[in-house]
TILOGU-717057 format. One line per 8 residues: for each residue x, y, z of N, C-alpha, C, CB. Coordinates in steps of 0.2 Angstrom, whole numbers, plus 5000, padded with zeros to 4 digits. Last residue first. Glycine has a CB too. Layout:
BEGIN
X/Y/Z/X/Y/Z/X/Y/Z/X/Y/Z | ...
//
This chain:
BEGIN
5088/4961/4984/5090/4962/4977/5096/4958/4976/5091/4969/4976 | 5083/4961/4997/5082/4955/4993/5085/4955/4986/5075/4954/4993 | 5085/4974/5002/5089/4969/5005/5088/4962/5001/5087/4968/5012 | 5076/4982/4995/5083/4982/4992/5087/4976/4996/5086/4988/4994 | 5061/4975/4990/5065/4977/4996/5072/4977/4994/5064/4974/5002 | 5056/4979/4974/5057/4974/4979/5061/4977/4984/5061/4968/4976 | 5055/4988/4964/5049/4987/4967/5050/4982/4973/5044/4985/4962 | 5067/4992/4958/5064/4985/4956/5057/4984/4959/5069/4980/4959
5072/5004/4961/5071/5003/4954/5068/4996/4953/5078/5003/4951 | 5072/5009/4974/5077/5004/4972/5077/5002/4965/5076/4997/4976 | 5064/5018/4981/5068/5020/4975/5073/5015/4972/5071/5027/4976 | 5060/5012/4992/5055/5013/4987/5058/5015/4980/5049/5018/4989 | 5068/5000/5001/5069/5007/4997/5065/5008/4992/5077/5008/4995 | 5069/4991/5016/5066/4993/5010/5067/5000/5007/5058/4993/5011 | 5075/4987/5027/5080/4989/5022/5076/4991/5015/5084/4983/5021 | 5065/4983/5036/5069/4989/5037/5073/4991/5032/5072/4988/5044
5049/4979/5031/5056/4977/5029/5060/4983/5031/5057/4975/5022 | 5037/4984/5035/5038/4976/5035/5045/4975/5034/5034/4973/5030 | 5037/4997/5033/5035/4995/5040/5036/4987/5041/5028/4996/5042 | 5039/4998/5020/5044/5001/5024/5043/4998/5031/5044/5008/5024 | 5027/4994/5014/5033/4989/5014/5038/4991/5019/5035/4988/5007 | 5019/5005/5013/5019/5001/5019/5024/4996/5020/5012/4998/5020 | 5027/5020/5008/5025/5013/5006/5025/5009/5012/5030/5010/5001 | 5025/5037/5006/5026/5031/5011/5023/5025/5008/5023/5033/5018
5030/5053/5002/5028/5046/5000/5030/5041/5005/5032/5045/4993 | 5026/5070/5004/5029/5064/5007/5026/5058/5004/5028/5064/5015 | 5027/5087/5001/5025/5080/4999/5029/5075/5001/5024/5081/4991 | 5025/5103/5003/5027/5098/5007/5023/5091/5004/5026/5099/5014 | 5030/5119/4995/5026/5113/4995/5029/5107/5000/5026/5110/4988 | 5019/5124/5005/5026/5123/5006/5030/5124/5000/5027/5116/5009 | 5004/5117/5002/5007/5122/5006/5014/5120/5008/5003/5122/5013 | 4995/5116/4987/5000/5113/4991/5004/5118/4995/5006/5109/4986
4980/5116/4984/4985/5121/4985/4990/5118/4990/4982/5128/4988 | 4971/5106/4972/4974/5107/4979/4979/5113/4978/4978/5101/4981 | 4959/5095/4965/4962/5102/4965/4965/5103/4972/4957/5107/4963 | 4956/5082/4954/4958/5084/4961/4962/5090/4961/4963/5078/4964 | 4943/5074/4947/4947/5080/4946/4949/5083/4953/4943/5086/4942 | 4941/5057/4942/4941/5063/4947/4945/5069/4945/4942/5060/4954 | 4932/5045/4937/4936/5050/4934/4936/5056/4938/4935/5051/4926 | 4931/5032/4949/4928/5037/4946/4934/5041/4942/4924/5042/4950
4937/5022/4958/4936/5020/4951/4933/5026/4946/4932/5015/4950 | 4929/5028/4972/4934/5023/4969/4932/5022/4962/4933/5017/4973 | 4929/5045/4974/4924/5039/4973/4929/5034/4969/4918/5041/4969 | 4935/5053/4989/4934/5053/4982/4929/5047/4980/4940/5052/4977 | 4932/5061/5004/4934/5055/5000/4932/5057/4993/4930/5049/5002 | 4937/5068/5020/4934/5069/5014/4936/5063/5009/4936/5075/5010 | 4933/5061/5036/4938/5063/5031/4934/5063/5024/4943/5057/5030 | 4926/5066/5052/4926/5063/5045/4931/5065/5040/4919/5064/5042
4937/5065/5066/4932/5068/5062/4931/5065/5055/4933/5076/5062 | 4948/5060/5073/4942/5062/5077/4937/5066/5073/4944/5065/5082 | 4959/5054/5067/4959/5061/5068/4953/5064/5071/4959/5064/5061 | 4956/5040/5068/4962/5043/5071/4962/5050/5072/4968/5041/5066 | 4943/5039/5062/4944/5038/5069/4950/5041/5072/4944/5030/5070 | 4948/5042/5049/4943/5046/5052/4943/5045/5060/4936/5045/5049 | 4956/5031/5047/4959/5038/5047/4954/5043/5050/4960/5041/5039 | 4947/5021/5047/4952/5021/5052/4955/5028/5052/4957/5016/5051
4939/5024/5035/4936/5024/5042/4941/5024/5047/4933/5017/5042 | 4949/5024/5025/4946/5030/5027/4942/5030/5033/4940/5031/5021 | 4953/5010/5026/4958/5016/5027/4954/5022/5029/4962/5017/5021 | 4941/5005/5022/4943/5004/5029/4948/5009/5030/4946/4997/5029 | 4940/5009/5008/4935/5011/5013/4937/5010/5020/4928/5007/5012 | 4952/5002/5004/4951/5009/5003/4946/5012/5008/4949/5012/4996 | 4947/4989/5006/4953/4991/5009/4954/4999/5009/4960/4989/5006 | 4936/4988/4997/4935/4987/5005/4941/4990/5009/4934/4980/5006
4943/4991/4985/4938/4995/4987/4937/4994/4995/4931/4993/4984 | 4953/4980/4983/4955/4987/4984/4949/4991/4987/4957/4990/4977 | 4946/4968/4980/4950/4969/4986/4952/4976/4988/4957/4965/4985 | 4938/4971/4969/4936/4967/4974/4940/4967/4981/4935/4960/4972 | 4947/4978/4960/4942/4981/4964/4939/4977/4970/4936/4983/4959 | 4964/4972/4963/4958/4973/4959/4953/4976/4963/4956/4966/4956 | 4979/4981/4967/4974/4976/4968/4968/4977/4964/4972/4977/4976 | 4994/4982/4957/4988/4985/4960/4983/4980/4961/4985/4991/4955
5004/4975/4950/5004/4975/4957/4998/4978/4961/5011/4979/4960 | 5001/4978/4937/5000/4971/4939/5001/4971/4947/5005/4966/4936 | 5003/4989/4929/4999/4990/4935/4997/4983/4938/4992/4993/4934 | 5016/4997/4921/5012/4991/4922/5009/4991/4929/5017/4984/4922 | 5019/5010/4909/5018/5008/4916/5014/5001/4916/5015/5013/4921 | 5029/5010/4896/5022/5010/4897/5021/5007/4904/5018/5005/4892 | 5042/5009/4893/5040/5016/4894/5032/5016/4896/5041/5020/4889 | 5052/4995/4900/5049/4999/4894/5046/5006/4897/5043/4996/4891
5051/4990/4916/5052/4988/4909/5049/4993/4904/5050/4981/4908 | 5048/4997/4928/5055/4993/4927/5056/4992/4920/5054/4987/4931 | 5038/5004/4933/5041/5007/4926/5047/5003/4925/5042/5014/4927 | 5023/5000/4940/5030/4998/4939/5032/5001/4933/5031/4990/4940 | 5011/5008/4950/5014/5007/4944/5021/5004/4945/5014/5013/4940 | 5003/5011/4961/5006/5005/4961/5010/5003/4955/5001/5000/4963 | 4998/5023/4958/5003/5023/4963/5007/5017/4963/5001/5025/4970 | 4986/5021/4951/4993/5022/4947/4999/5022/4952/4992/5028/4943
4975/5020/4959/4979/5014/4958/4985/5015/4954/4974/5009/4954 | 4970/5030/4971/4974/5031/4965/4978/5025/4963/4979/5037/4966 | 4958/5038/4981/4961/5032/4978/4964/5033/4972/4955/5026/4977 | 4960/5050/4992/4958/5049/4986/4962/5043/4983/4960/5055/4981 | 4955/5059/5007/4958/5053/5004/4955/5051/4997/4957/5047/5009 | 4959/5073/5016/4955/5071/5010/4959/5065/5007/4954/5077/5005 | 4957/5080/5032/4961/5075/5028/4956/5073/5022/4963/5068/5032 | 4961/5094/5042/4956/5090/5038/4961/5085/5034/4952/5094/5034
4968/5098/5059/4967/5099/5052/4962/5093/5049/4973/5098/5048 | 4972/5100/5071/4965/5099/5070/4963/5100/5063/4961/5103/5075 | 4986/5101/5074/4983/5107/5071/4975/5106/5070/4986/5109/5064 | 4988/5088/5079/4990/5094/5083/4986/5100/5080/4997/5095/5083 | 4984/5080/5068/4980/5080/5074/4982/5086/5078/4983/5073/5078 | 4994/5083/5059/4987/5085/5057/4983/5085/5063/4984/5081/5051 | 5008/5088/5069/5004/5083/5065/4997/5086/5063/5003/5077/5068 | 5023/5098/5070/5016/5097/5072/5012/5092/5067/5012/5103/5073
5035/5102/5066/5035/5099/5072/5028/5097/5074/5038/5103/5078 | 5044/5112/5057/5039/5106/5055/5039/5101/5061/5040/5103/5049 | 5045/5128/5064/5048/5121/5063/5043/5116/5062/5053/5119/5069 | 5041/5140/5068/5042/5139/5061/5045/5132/5059/5046/5144/5058 | 5038/5141/5081/5044/5143/5079/5046/5142/5071/5050/5140/5083 | 5025/5135/5082/5026/5142/5083/5033/5145/5082/5024/5144/5091 | 5027/5123/5069/5025/5125/5076/5026/5133/5076/5029/5121/5081 | 5020/5117/5053/5025/5122/5057/5022/5123/5064/5025/5128/5054
5018/5100/5049/5015/5107/5050/5020/5111/5055/5008/5106/5053 | 5023/5087/5050/5025/5091/5044/5021/5098/5044/5023/5087/5038 | 5024/5073/5057/5025/5080/5059/5027/5085/5054/5030/5080/5065 | 5012/5061/5057/5017/5064/5053/5018/5072/5055/5016/5063/5045 | 5001/5055/5062/5006/5057/5067/5012/5061/5063/5009/5051/5070 | 4993/5051/5051/4990/5055/5056/4996/5058/5061/4985/5051/5061 | 5003/5042/5044/5000/5048/5041/4997/5053/5047/4994/5046/5036 | 5006/5032/5053/5011/5036/5051/5008/5043/5048/5015/5033/5045
4993/5026/5055/4997/5029/5061/5002/5034/5059/5000/5023/5065 | 4990/5023/5042/4985/5028/5046/4989/5031/5052/4979/5024/5049 | 5000/5014/5039/4999/5020/5036/4995/5025/5039/4997/5019/5029 | 4998/5003/5049/5004/5006/5048/5003/5013/5045/5009/5002/5044 | 4984/4999/5046/4986/5002/5052/4993/5006/5052/4987/4996/5057 | 4985/4995/5032/4981/5001/5034/4983/5004/5041/4974/4999/5034 | 4993/4984/5034/4996/4990/5030/4992/4996/5031/4995/4988/5022 | 4985/4976/5041/4991/4978/5044/4994/4984/5040/4996/4972/5044
4975/4973/5031/4973/4978/5037/4979/4980/5041/4968/4976/5041 | 4984/4971/5016/4979/4969/5021/4978/4975/5026/4981/4963/5024 | 4991/4968/5000/4990/4973/5005/4984/4970/5010/4988/4980/5003 | 4994/4962/4988/4996/4959/4994/4995/4963/5000/5004/4958/4994 | 4990/4971/4978/4986/4965/4979/4988/4961/4985/4987/4960/4973 | 4989/4988/4984/4992/4983/4981/4989/4976/4982/4999/4982/4983 | 4982/5004/4982/4982/4998/4986/4985/4992/4981/4974/4996/4988 | 4986/5021/4985/4986/5015/4981/4986/5009/4984/4993/5016/4976
4980/5037/4989/4981/5030/4991/4981/5025/4986/4975/5028/4996 | 4984/5053/4993/4982/5049/4988/4984/5041/4990/4986/5051/4981 | 4978/5065/5004/4981/5058/5004/4979/5054/4998/4980/5054/5010 | 4980/5080/5010/4978/5077/5004/4982/5070/5004/4978/5081/4997 | 4978/5088/5025/4982/5083/5021/4978/5080/5015/4985/5077/5025 | 4976/5105/5030/4977/5098/5032/4981/5094/5027/4970/5095/5033 | 4964/5118/5028/4971/5116/5029/4971/5109/5032/4974/5120/5035 | 4949/5111/5021/4953/5117/5022/4960/5114/5024/4951/5121/5028
4942/5101/5008/4944/5102/5014/4948/5109/5015/4949/5096/5016 | 4928/5093/4999/4933/5098/5000/4935/5099/5007/4930/5105/4997 | 4920/5082/4988/4923/5083/4995/4928/5089/4994/4927/5077/4998 | 4913/5083/4976/4912/5078/4980/4914/5079/4988/4915/5071/4978 | 4907/5095/4965/4912/5094/4971/4909/5089/4975/4913/5101/4974 | 4903/5090/4949/4901/5091/4956/4906/5090/4961/4894/5086/4957 | 4908/5086/4937/4907/5093/4938/4904/5095/4944/4902/5095/4933 | 4911/5072/4939/4906/5074/4934/4904/5082/4935/4900/5070/4935
4918/5076/4954/4917/5071/4949/4911/5073/4945/4915/5064/4953 | 4932/5083/4962/4926/5084/4959/4925/5079/4954/4926/5091/4955 | 4939/5087/4978/4939/5082/4972/4932/5083/4969/4940/5075/4975 | 4951/5098/4985/4944/5096/4983/4945/5091/4978/4940/5102/4981 | 4960/5108/4997/4960/5103/4992/4952/5101/4991/4964/5097/4994 | 4971/5120/5005/4964/5117/5003/4965/5112/4998/4960/5123/5001 | 4984/5119/5010/4980/5124/5012/4972/5123/5011/4982/5131/5009 | 4992/5103/5013/4988/5108/5009/4985/5113/5013/4983/5104/5005
5004/5091/5011/5001/5096/5016/4998/5102/5011/5007/5099/5020 | 5001/5076/5004/5003/5083/5003/5000/5087/5008/5000/5085/4996 | 5007/5060/5002/5004/5064/5007/5006/5071/5005/5005/5062/5014 | 5004/5045/4995/5007/5051/4993/5003/5056/4997/5007/5053/4985 | 5005/5028/4999/5002/5035/5000/5007/5040/4998/5000/5036/5007 | 5003/5011/4996/5007/5017/4995/5002/5023/4996/5010/5017/4989 | 5004/4994/5000/5000/5000/5000/5005/5006/5000/4995/5000/5006
//
């Protein structure tokens, strides 16, 4: 499971010309679900995301989490985060979970994130053609792969998609 987390001043997701969700200051979380992912991946990423200290404190140091600032969270599914570009120029999505697995995990991620921050999270619509708008604050963008929680030597930039210790 992979997330791209963006610190935002505001963000929204629009489907068929209708705004589905919008948030103020907080986090836009793009979520990709892999075929090997389960609820342990959700637990790891929700805890990391909610606790990530990427908001400025009173001294201008990134030392506060979305919880600390009582910020909002918008979660948008994005299977393309699971792309492999190892061979050729056309991305392969064989690592992405199919709808039957990805939808329940996406919904559970949203439920657990809501519980973690103590308020509802904004969502997109799984599988829809969405227009995501954001004002990236900083910019601050963080990528996290749940494999990092499973393998201490994992490098998401290893070029193989495999933990670097196994290469």
